[in-house]
N, CA, C and O of each residue as an XYZ file, in Angstrom:
616
protein
N     -15.190     45.170    -93.082
C     -15.278     43.734    -92.946
C     -15.987     43.171    -94.177
O     -17.078     43.624    -94.522
N     -15.376     42.188    -94.840
C     -16.012     41.631    -96.037
C     -17.237     40.796    -95.677
O     -17.306     40.201    -94.601
N     -18.179     40.763    -96.574
C     -19.380     39.949    -96.392
C     -19.160     38.595    -97.045
O     -18.580     38.514    -98.128
N     -19.616     37.541    -96.401
C     -19.467     36.196    -96.948
C     -20.577     35.928    -97.955
O     -21.755     35.982    -97.604
N     -20.222     35.647    -99.179
C     -21.216     35.415   -100.226
C     -21.523     33.941   -100.418
O     -22.588     33.596   -100.931
N     -20.628     33.082   -100.025
C     -20.828     31.652   -100.248
C     -21.318     30.982    -98.979
O     -20.963     31.386    -97.872
N     -22.138     29.953    -99.150
C     -22.577     29.152    -98.023
C     -21.624     27.997    -97.803
O     -20.832     27.653    -98.681
N     -21.704     27.400    -96.626
C     -20.923     26.203    -96.340
C     -21.355     25.083    -97.270
O     -22.542     24.905    -97.543
N     -20.385     24.340    -97.745
C     -20.650     23.128    -98.514
C     -21.020     22.050    -97.490
O     -20.143     21.462    -96.857
N     -22.332     21.794    -97.332
C     -22.808     20.870    -96.298
C     -22.298     19.449    -96.502
O     -22.033     18.738    -95.532
N     -22.158     19.032    -97.756
C     -21.606     17.703    -98.028
C     -20.163     17.607    -97.567
O     -19.758     16.608    -96.973
N     -19.391     18.646    -97.840
C     -18.000     18.678    -97.387
C     -17.957     18.686    -95.868
O     -17.210     17.913    -95.268
N     -18.744     19.546    -95.238
C     -18.783     19.636    -93.773
C     -19.031     18.262    -93.170
O     -18.309     17.838    -92.267
N     -20.046     17.567    -93.663
C     -20.415     16.248    -93.126
C     -19.333     15.206    -93.372
O     -19.183     14.272    -92.584
N     -18.569     15.357    -94.466
C     -17.553     14.358    -94.803
C     -16.250     14.531    -94.027
O     -15.440     13.606    -93.965
N     -16.042     15.703    -93.436
C     -14.821     15.934    -92.667
C     -14.885     15.169    -91.355
O     -15.962     15.006    -90.782
N     -13.750     14.702    -90.882
C     -13.705     13.961    -89.632
C     -14.387     14.767    -88.525
O     -14.009     15.908    -88.263
N     -15.387     14.175    -87.879
C     -16.129     14.824    -86.804
C     -17.241     15.750    -87.271
O     -18.041     16.201    -86.451
N     -17.315     16.048    -88.570
C     -18.327     16.966    -89.087
C     -19.747     16.459    -88.870
O     -20.622     17.217    -88.451
N     -19.978     15.189    -89.153
C     -21.324     14.635    -88.975
C     -21.714     14.623    -87.496
O     -22.891     14.774    -87.167
N     -20.747     14.446    -86.611
C     -21.017     14.490    -85.166
C     -21.530     15.868    -84.759
O     -22.464     15.973    -83.964
N     -20.923     16.926    -85.301
C     -21.367     18.292    -85.010
C     -22.783     18.501    -85.551
O     -23.638     19.054    -84.859
N     -23.029     18.060    -86.783
C     -24.365     18.190    -87.381
C     -25.401     17.440    -86.548
O     -26.480     17.968    -86.279
N     -25.078     16.210    -86.138
C     -26.013     15.412    -85.336
C     -26.293     16.078    -83.988
O     -27.434     16.076    -83.525
N     -25.270     16.645    -83.359
C     -25.431     17.288    -82.051
C     -26.348     18.505    -82.145
O     -27.249     18.674    -81.324
N     -26.115     19.349    -83.148
C     -26.894     20.579    -83.276
C     -28.205     20.384    -84.032
O     -29.138     21.169    -83.867
N     -28.283     19.345    -84.859
C     -29.498     19.086    -85.625
C     -29.498     19.737    -86.996
O     -30.505     19.676    -87.702
N     -28.399     20.355    -87.390
C     -28.278     21.032    -88.689
C     -26.807     21.348    -88.921
O     -25.988     21.245    -88.007
N     -26.482     21.732    -90.139
C     -25.128     22.172    -90.476
C     -24.989     23.621    -90.018
O     -25.664     24.496    -90.561
N     -24.138     23.898    -89.040
C     -24.125     25.217    -88.411
C     -23.360     26.284    -89.186
O     -22.454     25.990    -89.966
N     -23.758     27.541    -88.942
C     -22.974     28.700    -89.364
C     -22.245     29.289    -88.159
O     -21.443     30.211    -88.304
N     -22.524     28.755    -86.974
C     -21.914     29.194    -85.721
C     -22.240     30.650    -85.394
O     -21.433     31.357    -84.791
N     -23.433     31.087    -85.800
C     -23.877     32.452    -85.506
C     -23.883     32.682    -83.993
O     -24.420     31.874    -83.235
N     -23.289     33.777    -83.572
C     -23.170     34.198    -82.168
C     -22.252     33.315    -81.326
O     -22.236     33.446    -80.102
N     -21.492     32.424    -81.949
C     -20.513     31.634    -81.198
C     -19.374     32.551    -80.767
O     -19.031     33.504    -81.467
N     -18.800     32.258    -79.621
C     -17.676     33.036    -79.115
C     -16.371     32.347    -79.478
O     -16.225     31.138    -79.294
N     -15.424     33.120    -79.995
C     -14.104     32.581    -80.274
C     -13.411     32.333    -78.943
O     -13.019     33.271    -78.250
N     -13.269     31.085    -78.602
C     -12.683     30.687    -77.323
C     -11.158     30.640    -77.421
O     -10.454     31.040    -76.494
N     -10.651     30.139    -78.572
C      -9.203     29.976    -78.711
C      -8.843     29.862    -80.183
O      -9.575     29.258    -80.967
N      -7.715     30.444    -80.551
C      -7.127     30.285    -81.870
C      -5.647     30.023    -81.665
O      -4.937     30.841    -81.081
N      -5.185     28.876    -82.150
C      -3.779     28.513    -82.037
C      -3.229     28.277    -83.433
O      -3.855     27.611    -84.258
N      -2.045     28.833    -83.687
C      -1.366     28.636    -84.963
C       0.072     28.254    -84.634
O       0.798     29.026    -84.008
N       0.479     27.062    -85.058
C       1.833     26.605    -84.760
C       2.214     25.453    -85.674
O       1.405     24.564    -85.943
N       3.442     25.477    -86.143
C       3.999     24.346    -86.872
C       3.241     23.959    -88.126
O       3.168     22.777    -88.461
N       2.674     24.933    -88.826
C       1.946     24.625    -90.053
C       0.527     24.140    -89.835
O      -0.134     23.696    -90.774
N       0.054     24.224    -88.588
C      -1.303     23.795    -88.248
C      -2.018     24.918    -87.510
O      -1.385     25.850    -87.015
N      -3.340     24.822    -87.441
C      -4.133     25.799    -86.697
C      -5.292     25.085    -86.026
O      -5.759     24.056    -86.514
N      -5.753     25.622    -84.915
C      -6.932     25.109    -84.221
C      -7.787     26.295    -83.820
O      -7.303     27.239    -83.195
N      -9.056     26.243    -84.181
C     -10.023     27.293    -83.886
C     -11.103     26.672    -83.016
O     -11.793     25.750    -83.451
N     -11.260     27.170    -81.782
C     -12.261     26.637    -80.861
C     -13.348     27.676    -80.634
O     -13.067     28.825    -80.294
N     -14.596     27.255    -80.828
C     -15.759     28.119    -80.652
C     -16.638     27.602    -79.526
O     -16.895     26.402    -79.429
N     -17.101     28.515    -78.671
C     -18.112     28.192    -77.659
C     -19.449     28.434    -78.342
O     -19.797     29.570    -78.663
N     -20.187     27.368    -78.558
C     -21.386     27.462    -79.387
C     -22.597     26.839    -78.703
O     -22.494     26.297    -77.602
N     -23.730     26.923    -79.362
C     -25.007     26.460    -78.812
C     -25.999     26.332    -79.957
O     -25.726     26.724    -81.091
N     -27.153     25.776    -79.628
C     -28.274     25.746    -80.576
C     -29.359     26.660    -80.030
O     -29.713     26.591    -78.853
N     -29.891     27.529    -80.910
C     -30.998     28.400    -80.520
C     -32.294     27.668    -80.863
O     -32.495     27.252    -82.004
N     -33.170     27.514    -79.873
C     -34.440     26.836    -80.107
C     -35.505     27.850    -80.525
O     -35.248     29.053    -80.541
N     -36.684     27.367    -80.859
C     -37.788     28.275    -81.190
C     -38.693     28.515    -79.977
O     -39.776     29.083    -80.116
N     -38.255     28.088    -78.796
C     -39.018     28.302    -77.571
C     -38.444     29.490    -76.805
O     -37.245     29.765    -76.855
N     -39.320     30.178    -76.105
C     -38.897     31.327    -75.326
C     -38.566     30.914    -73.902
O     -39.263     30.097    -73.300
N     -37.484     31.493    -73.369
C     -37.108     31.263    -71.989
C     -37.890     32.166    -71.071
O     -38.729     32.935    -71.539
N     -37.640     32.096    -69.761
C     -38.392     32.875    -68.774
C     -38.301     34.386    -68.965
O     -39.203     35.109    -68.542
N     -37.235     34.877    -69.591
C     -37.081     36.319    -69.772
C     -37.494     36.782    -71.167
O     -37.246     37.928    -71.543
N     -38.123     35.890    -71.934
C     -38.648     36.268    -73.237
C     -37.673     36.142    -74.395
O     -38.002     36.513    -75.522
N     -36.471     35.622    -74.134
C     -35.490     35.397    -75.200
C     -35.592     33.959    -75.683
O     -36.063     33.084    -74.955
N     -35.149     33.716    -76.913
C     -35.123     32.331    -77.393
C     -34.215     31.505    -76.487
O     -33.111     31.926    -76.141
N     -34.696     30.328    -76.112
C     -33.930     29.438    -75.244
C     -32.787     28.803    -76.036
O     -32.933     28.468    -77.212
N     -31.652     28.648    -75.365
C     -30.472     28.034    -75.966
C     -30.226     26.686    -75.318
O     -30.404     26.522    -74.111
N     -29.816     25.719    -76.131
C     -29.424     24.417    -75.599
C     -28.250     23.883    -76.406
O     -27.697     24.586    -77.251
N     -27.881     22.654    -76.145
C     -26.783     21.985    -76.862
C     -25.496     22.808    -76.838
O     -24.802     22.922    -77.848
N     -25.188     23.377    -75.676
C     -23.956     24.141    -75.518
C     -22.763     23.212    -75.703
O     -22.784     22.064    -75.259
N     -21.727     23.716    -76.360
C     -20.554     22.880    -76.618
C     -19.360     23.731    -77.015
O     -19.490     24.908    -77.351
N     -18.207     23.108    -76.965
C     -17.008     23.655    -77.571
C     -16.761     22.858    -78.844
O     -16.665     21.631    -78.805
N     -16.659     23.545    -79.960
C     -16.355     22.905    -81.238
C     -14.977     23.395    -81.669
O     -14.749     24.595    -81.822
N     -14.072     22.456    -81.861
C     -12.720     22.788    -82.307
C     -12.534     22.300    -83.726
O     -12.816     21.144    -84.042
N     -12.057     23.191    -84.577
C     -11.684     22.840    -85.949
C     -10.169     22.755    -85.979
O      -9.482     23.758    -85.787
N      -9.648     21.560    -86.219
C      -8.201     21.350    -86.322
C      -7.840     21.358    -87.804
O      -8.334     20.539    -88.578
N      -6.981     22.284    -88.185
C      -6.593     22.460    -89.582
C      -5.126     22.081    -89.735
O      -4.259     22.671    -89.091
N      -4.851     21.104    -90.584
C      -3.469     20.688    -90.809
C      -3.051     21.039    -92.227
O      -3.867     21.084    -93.147
N      -1.761     21.286    -92.374
C      -1.252     21.716    -93.669
C      -1.773     23.080    -94.044
O      -2.233     23.282    -95.168
N      -1.705     24.033    -93.106
C      -2.208     25.389    -93.371
C      -1.423     25.998    -94.524
O      -0.193     26.039    -94.504
N      -2.160     26.472    -95.534
C      -1.530     27.028    -96.733
C      -1.725     28.531    -96.866
O      -1.195     29.140    -97.795
N      -2.476     29.139    -95.957
C      -2.667     30.578    -95.984
C      -3.547     31.032    -94.840
O      -4.448     30.313    -94.409
N      -3.279     32.235    -94.352
C      -4.064     32.827    -93.269
C      -4.230     34.309    -93.565
O      -3.254     35.006    -93.846
N      -5.458     34.784    -93.503
C      -5.748     36.213    -93.612
C      -6.728     36.555    -92.494
O      -7.906     36.203    -92.561
N      -6.234     37.244    -91.467
C      -7.062     37.598    -90.322
C      -6.957     39.088    -90.052
O      -5.896     39.685    -90.235
N      -8.056     39.687    -89.618
C      -8.104     41.100    -89.282
C      -8.936     41.262    -88.015
O      -9.937     40.569    -87.832
N      -8.529     42.163    -87.153
C      -9.309     42.443    -85.949
C      -8.539     42.073    -84.710
O      -7.328     41.855    -84.759
N      -9.247     42.002    -83.586
C      -8.580     41.632    -82.337
C      -9.027     40.256    -81.876
O      -9.915     39.649    -82.473
N      -8.412     39.773    -80.821
C      -8.613     38.384    -80.406
C      -9.978     38.115    -79.780
O     -10.438     36.973    -79.797
N     -10.622     39.110    -79.240
C     -11.949     38.920    -78.670
C     -12.954     38.936    -79.818
O     -13.008     39.906    -80.575
N     -13.747     37.882    -79.956
C     -14.592     37.815    -81.144
C     -15.878     37.038    -80.918
O     -15.901     36.024    -80.221
N     -16.949     37.541    -81.527
C     -18.227     36.838    -81.625
C     -18.467     36.620    -83.117
O     -18.485     37.574    -83.896
N     -18.650     35.376    -83.504
C     -18.807     35.003    -84.917
C     -20.217     35.358    -85.391
O     -21.195     35.064    -84.703
N     -20.323     35.980    -86.549
C     -21.649     36.189    -87.131
C     -21.981     35.065    -88.110
O     -23.141     34.669    -88.221
N     -20.979     34.547    -88.822
C     -21.193     33.405    -89.722
C     -19.848     32.790    -90.058
O     -18.854     33.500    -90.211
N     -19.818     31.487    -90.172
C     -18.619     30.760    -90.565
C     -18.980     29.868    -91.737
O     -20.027     29.220    -91.734
N     -18.111     29.833    -92.744
C     -18.349     29.033    -93.950
C     -17.157     28.123    -94.207
O     -16.009     28.492    -93.955
N     -17.444     26.945    -94.705
C     -16.402     25.982    -95.068
C     -16.670     25.511    -96.488
O     -17.787     25.121    -96.827
N     -15.622     25.554    -97.320
C     -15.762     25.078    -98.691
C     -14.397     24.666    -99.217
O     -13.361     25.056    -98.677
N     -14.415     23.873   -100.278
C     -13.184     23.470   -100.949
C     -12.923     24.445   -102.087
O     -13.845     24.811   -102.816
N     -11.673     24.870   -102.244
C     -11.317     25.827   -103.281
C     -11.343     25.189   -104.658
O     -10.926     24.044   -104.837
N     -11.837     25.945   -105.630
C     -11.788     25.556   -107.037
C     -10.417     25.892   -107.593
O      -9.552     26.372   -106.861
N     -10.216     25.654   -108.836
C      -8.943     25.813   -109.545
C      -8.163     27.066   -109.164
O      -8.308     28.115   -109.792
N      -7.352     26.947   -108.149
C      -6.401     27.974   -107.729
C      -6.998     29.375   -107.596
O      -6.309     30.362   -107.852
N      -8.263     29.475   -107.203
C      -8.896     30.781   -107.084
C      -8.298     31.635   -105.979
O      -8.432     32.858   -106.014
N      -7.645     31.028   -105.005
C      -7.082     31.811   -103.906
C      -5.653     32.251   -104.202
O      -5.048     32.950   -103.389
N      -5.112     31.866   -105.325
C      -3.701     32.105   -105.631
C      -3.435     33.541   -106.061
O      -3.155     33.801   -107.232
N      -3.521     34.465   -105.124
C      -3.185     35.853   -105.416
C      -2.802     36.558   -104.121
O      -3.316     36.236   -103.049
N      -1.910     37.504   -104.232
C      -1.511     38.344   -103.106
C      -0.917     37.582   -101.923
O      -1.106     37.978   -100.773
N      -0.211     36.507   -102.193
C       0.486     35.773   -101.142
C       1.977     36.018   -101.347
O       2.637     35.298   -102.096
N       2.498     37.034   -100.678
C       3.864     37.477   -100.930
C       4.918     36.684   -100.170
O       6.056     36.589   -100.629
N       4.571     36.115    -99.023
C       5.586     35.484    -98.185
C       5.481     33.968    -98.118
O       6.249     33.328    -97.400
N       4.543     33.385    -98.853
C       4.390     31.932    -98.847
C       3.716     31.505   -100.140
O       3.168     32.322   -100.880
N       3.772     30.203   -100.392
C       3.013     29.696   -101.524
C       1.539     29.889   -101.212
O       1.136     29.894   -100.049
N       0.744     30.045   -102.249
C      -0.676     30.332   -102.032
C      -1.475     29.043   -101.847
O      -1.023     27.964   -102.230
N      -2.668     29.164   -101.256
C      -3.586     28.027   -101.239
C      -3.855     27.585   -102.677
O      -3.826     28.392   -103.606
N      -4.115     26.296   -102.841
C      -4.331     25.738   -104.178
C      -5.674     25.027   -104.249
O      -6.334     24.788   -103.238
N      -6.047     24.702   -105.459
C      -7.274     23.950   -105.702
C      -7.293     22.706   -104.824
O      -6.313     21.965   -104.755
N      -8.409     22.488   -104.163
C      -8.547     21.332   -103.280
C      -8.347     21.665   -101.818
O      -8.794     20.913   -100.952
N      -7.676     22.793   -101.515
C      -7.546     23.202   -100.119
C      -8.924     23.567    -99.574
O      -9.840     23.893   -100.329
N      -9.052     23.506    -98.266
C     -10.305     23.852    -97.608
C     -10.178     25.250    -97.027
O      -9.211     25.569    -96.334
N     -11.175     26.078    -97.325
C     -11.220     27.445    -96.820
C     -12.213     27.505    -95.663
O     -13.377     27.132    -95.815
N     -11.748     27.976    -94.510
C     -12.597     28.249    -93.358
C     -12.624     29.768    -93.220
O     -11.618     30.375    -92.854
N     -13.766     30.383    -93.508
C     -13.902     31.836    -93.487
C     -14.965     32.216    -92.463
O     -16.016     31.581    -92.375
N     -14.678     33.262    -91.692
C     -15.678     33.697    -90.719
C     -15.759     35.211    -90.667
O     -14.753     35.917    -90.732
N     -16.990     35.684    -90.546
C     -17.298     37.088    -90.301
C     -17.500     37.238    -88.801
O     -17.602     36.250    -88.073
N     -17.555     38.477    -88.351
C     -17.693     38.714    -86.930
C     -18.730     39.795    -86.651
O     -18.945     40.698    -87.459
N     -19.354     39.686    -85.512
C     -20.175     40.773    -84.996
C     -19.264     41.740    -84.253
O     -19.458     42.955    -84.283
N     -18.268     41.171    -83.589
C     -17.279     41.936    -82.817
C     -15.955     41.192    -82.917
O     -15.905     39.995    -82.635
N     -14.881     41.872    -83.311
C     -13.556     41.286    -83.198
C     -12.948     40.747    -84.472
O     -12.960     41.417    -85.504
N     -12.422     39.549    -84.405
C     -11.614     38.930    -85.446
C     -12.459     38.360    -86.575
O     -13.511     37.767    -86.335
N     -11.991     38.543    -87.820
C     -12.618     37.904    -88.979
C     -11.542     37.569    -89.990
O     -10.445     38.125    -89.946
N     -11.852     36.663    -90.900
C     -10.888     36.324    -91.937
C     -11.034     34.906    -92.431
O     -12.098     34.295    -92.328
N      -9.924     34.384    -92.981
C      -9.915     33.057    -93.593
C      -8.657     32.308    -93.214
O      -7.582     32.890    -93.064
N      -8.814     31.006    -93.062
C      -7.687     30.093    -92.887
C      -7.859     29.010    -93.943
O      -8.942     28.446    -94.101
N      -6.780     28.729    -94.661
C      -6.785     27.722    -95.722
C      -5.920     26.558    -95.275
O      -4.827     26.758    -94.745
N      -6.410     25.329    -95.490
C      -5.660     24.161    -95.042
C      -5.922     22.969    -95.951
O      -6.930     22.911    -96.655
N      -5.008     22.037    -95.919
C      -5.166     20.798    -96.697
C      -6.260     19.917    -96.089
O      -7.024     19.276    -96.812
N      -6.330     19.890    -94.739
C      -7.306     19.037    -94.054
C      -7.914     19.790    -92.872
O      -7.259     20.610    -92.230
N      -9.189     19.486    -92.604
C      -9.900     20.048    -91.456
C     -10.628     18.912    -90.754
O     -11.255     18.075    -91.403
N     -10.545     18.886    -89.440
C     -11.266     17.897    -88.638
C     -11.933     18.620    -87.471
O     -11.419     19.624    -86.978
N     -13.081     18.103    -87.034
C     -13.846     18.691    -85.935
C     -13.738     17.839    -84.679
O     -13.649     16.613    -84.742
N     -13.746     18.518    -83.542
C     -13.896     17.863    -82.245
C     -15.037     18.570    -81.530
O     -15.127     19.797    -81.559
N     -15.902     17.805    -80.895
C     -17.056     18.356    -80.183
C     -16.953     17.974    -78.720
O     -16.771     16.803    -78.387
N     -17.069     18.963    -77.848
C     -17.097     18.723    -76.410
C     -18.378     19.329    -75.853
O     -18.447     20.542    -75.656
N     -19.414     18.492    -75.589
C     -20.643     19.026    -74.977
C     -20.329     19.652    -73.619
O     -19.464     19.176    -72.883
N     -21.047     20.721    -73.306
C     -20.874     21.402    -72.026
C     -22.124     21.250    -71.183
O     -23.241     21.304    -71.697
N     -21.935     21.060    -69.897
C     -23.058     21.053    -68.965
C     -23.599     22.476    -68.881
O     -22.873     23.427    -69.170
N     -24.840     22.633    -68.495
C     -25.491     23.935    -68.447
C     -24.666     24.924    -67.615
O     -24.531     26.084    -68.003
N     -24.116     24.486    -66.484
C     -23.344     25.400    -65.641
C     -21.998     25.777    -66.271
O     -21.373     26.733    -65.813
N     -21.528     25.065    -67.304
C     -20.282     25.390    -68.011
C     -20.556     26.300    -69.201
O     -19.623     26.855    -69.781
N     -21.810     26.457    -69.568
C     -22.172     27.141    -70.822
C     -21.905     28.633    -70.778
O     -21.714     29.239    -71.833
N     -21.884     29.245    -69.625
C     -21.669     30.697    -69.566
C     -20.285     31.064    -69.126
O     -19.961     32.248    -69.030
């Protein structure tokens, strides 16, 4: 599994439709560490990645673990998908997710069956603790946030 060397471009994240809403809900620009891959859909040149996520607080819960709050489903809707590289199985826990805009055609290699991602495309890359990891490249990315009640969080 490759290691992610780049951090999320926080300015880009905040500028994407719904990005600032996610930042405001969680209180920071997330890496989605320990988020569960709830759903991945790829159809018609578009993709949607839904993560079951939360915020880890610095307070301890009754069993001595850090307390979690702000449970939610975060969906990244990617339109104009220009490349997909995924490895692993469908059950997945995210270790880190990064979002950035590609520089001058840096992704343009080893795309045998389609045109490659180009400068200006957005790269959504995620590592995993368990399961699926990889990258999805798209012309546009938008976020949707669905807060979950405590009883929906598990």
